[in-house]
Each structure stands twice: as C-alpha cells, then as structure tokens.
N, C-alpha and C positions, 0 to 999 in steps of 0.2 A: 504494500500500500504506500503510495506516495504521500509524504507528510503534507498535511494541509489540503489535500484534495477532498472535495465534498463527498460526504457519505449519504446525506439526505437528498431526496428528489426535490431540489429547490424550485423547479418549475411549478409544482403544485401550490406553492405559496406566493407566486408572483401574480399580480393583478394584470389580467390581459388588457392591453390598451383598447380604448374606445368601446368597452363593454360595460353594461350596467352591473353594479356591484351589490351583492347581498352578503353581509358579514356572517350570515348563518352558514355560508359555505366553508368557513374555517372554524372548527370547534376550538374554543379557547383552551381546553385541556388536552389538546393533541400532544402526543409524545413521539410522533414519527415512527411508531412501532418499536421504540427502543426502551430498554430498562434504564432506570436512572443511573445505575452504576456504569453501564456501557456509555450512556450519554455523557457523563462526567469525564470518563476516560477519553472520549473523542474530543471533548472540549479542551482538555489539557493538551492533547496532541496539537490541536489547532492553535492554541495560544503560543506554543513553542514555535510553530511554523510562522505565525504572524510577525514575530520579532524579526526573523530574517527577511521576510517579504517586505516589511516596512523599511528595513535598512537599505535594501536594493532600490526601493521606491525613492527614498531620500537621496541616495547616492547618484541616481540617474537624473533626478530633478527635471524631467520632461513632461510630467503629468502632475495633477493635483487631485485630491479626493475630498468630496463633501459628503458626510454621513448625516442624514436627517433622521431624528428620532421623534416620532409623534405617538400620542396615545392619551387616553383619558387619565385623570389623576390616579395615582398608585399603579399604573400599568407597568412601571419598572424601567423608566428611562435612566434614572440615576443608577439603578442596579446594573444595567448594561454597560454604562461607562465605567463603573467601579470594577466589574468582573472581567469584561472583555477588552475595553479600550486601554486599560492599564497594562495590558501585555505589550503595548507599544512604547517606544522611547518617547518620553514626554517632550524631548527637545524638538520633535517634529509634529507634535499633535496639539491642537488647541480646541477648547470646548467653549461654546458660547450659548447663552440662553436668552431668548427674546421675551422680555417682559412687556408690560403696558408701555406704549410709546410715550416718550417724553414730549414736552411742548415743541422743542426744535425738530424732533423726528416727525411729529404729527403735521408739521408745516411743509413736509416734503411728501412725495409719493411713498406708498407703504414699503416699497422695495429699496428705497434709498439707504436705509440703515443696514440692510442685509448685505449689499454688494461688498462693502468695505470689510466685512467679516469673512468673506470667502477665502479659501486657501490659495496661497501662492504655489508655484511649482515645487514639488517635493514634499509639500505639507499635506496633512490630513486634518480637516476641521470637522468637529462634531457639533451639530446644532441640537441642543437639548430643548425642544420646542423650537419652532422655526418661523419662517415667513408664512407658513400655513396658519399660524395663529391669527393672522390678520383676516383670514377668511373664516376660520372656525368660530371665533368669538363673535364676529359680526353676524354670522348665520344663526348661531344659537340664541343670541340676545336680540335679534331682530333689528340691528342697526344697519344692515345691508339689504337693499331690496334685490329682487331677482336679477335685474340688469347689472347691478353693481357686483353681485356674486359671480355672474358669468364673466364679467370683465376681469375680475381679479384672478379667476382660475385661468383664463386665457393668458393674462400677463405672467402668471407664474410659469406656465408652460413655455412661453417665449423666453423668459429669463433663464430657465433651466436648460433649454436648448442652446442658448448662447453660451452658457458655461461649458456644456459638453463639447460644443464645436471649438471652443478655445482650449480644450484639453483637460477639463475637469471631469472626473468620474463622479457621478451623483448616485449615491446609494441611499434609498429611502425605505425606512422600516416603520411600519405601523404596528405598535404593540397592542394586542387584543386580549382583554381579560373579560370575564363574565361579570354580570351585575353582582352575583353572590360573592365572587372573589374580591371585588372592590370593597364590598361591605366588610368582609373579614379583615382586609388589610387596613381599612380605616379604624376598625375596632382595635387592631393591634397597635396602631399609632396612639390611640386615645388611652389605652391601658398601660402603655410602657412610657414612663417619664423620659427615657432616653430618646424617645421618638416624638415627643410633644412638639419639638421645633418644626417637625414636618406637617403638623396638623394645623388646619385653619378652619374656623367656623364657616367660612365661605365654601369649604369642601362639601358641607351638608347641603347648602343651597344649590350648588352645581350638580350634586348627585341627583337631586329631584328632576333635573333636566336630562336624565339618561336617555330617554327615547329620542329627544331632539339631537343629542350628541351623536347617537348611532346613525340617524338619518343624515346628519351633516358629514360624518366620516364616510358614509357610502357615496354621497355626492362628490366629495373631495377625491376619493380614491378612483372613482369611475372617470372623473374628468381630467385627472392629472397623472395617471399612470400611462406613460408614453414609451415608445421604443427607445428614446434617448435616456429616459429616467423613469424606469418602472418602479412601482411600489412593491414591497414584499410585506405580506401580512404575517406577523409573528405571533402565533398562539402563545400566550404569556402567563397562563395560570400556573404552569410549572416553570419555575425560574430557571432551573437547569436546562430545560429545553429551549427556552427563550434565548439564553446565552449561547447555546450550541448553534442554533439556527443563524443568529447574527454572525457568529464566527465563521460558519460555513460559507455564508454569502461573501464575507470579506475575503476569505481565502480563494474562493472561486474567481472573483474579479482580479485579485492580485496575481494568481497563477495564470490567468488568461492573458496578462500583459507579457508573460514570458521574459521577464527582466533578468539580465545577467549583471555581473559587476562591471561598471564602466571601465574602459581602458584609461590608464593614467595619461595625463596631458604631457608628461615628460618621459623620456626613455630612462627607466629605472635599472636597466640591466647592467649599467656600468657604475652604479652608485656603490660606494664603499663606506661602510661605517667603521669608525675607529674609536 
C-alpha cells in the first residue's frame, strides 16, 4: 500500500456539480465500512504521509491550497484543525476564521476581506468558516432576498474559479452531524467547565433554526459544488471518521500533483564542507 493513498471511495462523498442536493443522502454516522481501530490506524498513516507531501508542496512553491471548513455549530471544524491540520508544518499553514464583518469590511463587497487571506504559492490556508458565511447567515436570518442569494452564490463560484485558474487548489469540506449529535455535544459543553468558553446562549437560538440551516446548506452545496471546486460532505458524528475522510481527501489531491523534490538552483556536486 502506498503511504497516503486513499482507502475510502471518496467519490461517494463528493457533491456532483449542478445537481440538487439532499443531505439525507449522507448518513451523519457513516463509518465507511471501517472499524474504529482500523480507521484510526489509517488516519495515523495519512498524517505521516501529509508531512512529507506538504514539505514537497512548500519546496516547489508553484501551487497554493485553500481548505474550506463549513458546518453547523459543534460539527467539528476546530477538531479537524486540531487533529488533522496539525500534522502539517505550521510554518507553511495559516488558519483564519471569518466573523461578523467589521464596519470597514461591510463598506466593501463581501469578498473583499476574503481575497487578502488566500494562500500564496507554497502555502496552505484553512478557513474555519469562510466566505460562505456571508450567504448562510443572510439566508437563514432573512437579510438576503432570492436575487441577492443567487448573486452571491454566482460570485462565489466566479471567485473560486479565478483562484483555481491562478493555481490554487480549493478543497471544500462540509461537516455533517445529526440534530441529536449536536444536542449531545452542546450538553457536553454546558456540563464541562473546561468547555464553557465554547458555549454561547446564542447557540440555543440558532439550534431552533435547524430546519432552515439544513435547507440553506442544501442550496449552498447544490449551487457551489463545481468541477473546479467541488464540495465533499463529511459525515461527522464519528470524529475519527471525520478526521480520516478529510485526511484522505488531502492526500488524494497532494498525491495527484505528483510532486518531487525540486532541483537545486546551484550545482551542489562540487561543494565541499570542511
């Protein structure tokens, strides 16, 4: 088995471009037919492979990678960063989270603040929540009408296509959990003092909008999964499987680049060290 080569059938988790989406097609407690012990072993294999793959990516510096993590509260975005992305050298990896726009940001178009955070060649940037928040929040809370929603989704597609054409790999992961799993995770935050910092009373208000969030996610996934930047739906009730699937997709894309170590810019054959 080649280190870092995918084991899961990743195609089943990709959202087909230009197709209506029903999240019921992806059971949140999916385990890919693997036992937890096997899944965790494969994850550790991938994490080792990711280290070398990233080093080659950084050394060549001819492409960049943007990793987008989206999902409802408690879906596990922080967990993916903590368990999967920390396998990478932090010198070439950046994480950014888009909160409510500031006044200066609101005075520009909604993608203005995003572009400057995109990765340079050789870099990997992780968006823990992303430019999609400017669609999701407006859709759920009713501040965007139908025409505005369609316009934003079209602009997002244009933006991501431009990034891809300029050499950025765009990996988009939608972390999917069940309603029951979210409730359990919120209870865990409320009952554990060490997790109180993660809990907000607003989480309860947003949880009441669960059906509207699901409809919003389905619209988002169906409209913005493209050939250039497809979405991957990650069943996330089982944290070990969530992490494995993200690592598998990362390794698939990196291996697909077939990167070797770059040739030195100088002739090193005659160098003598004393």
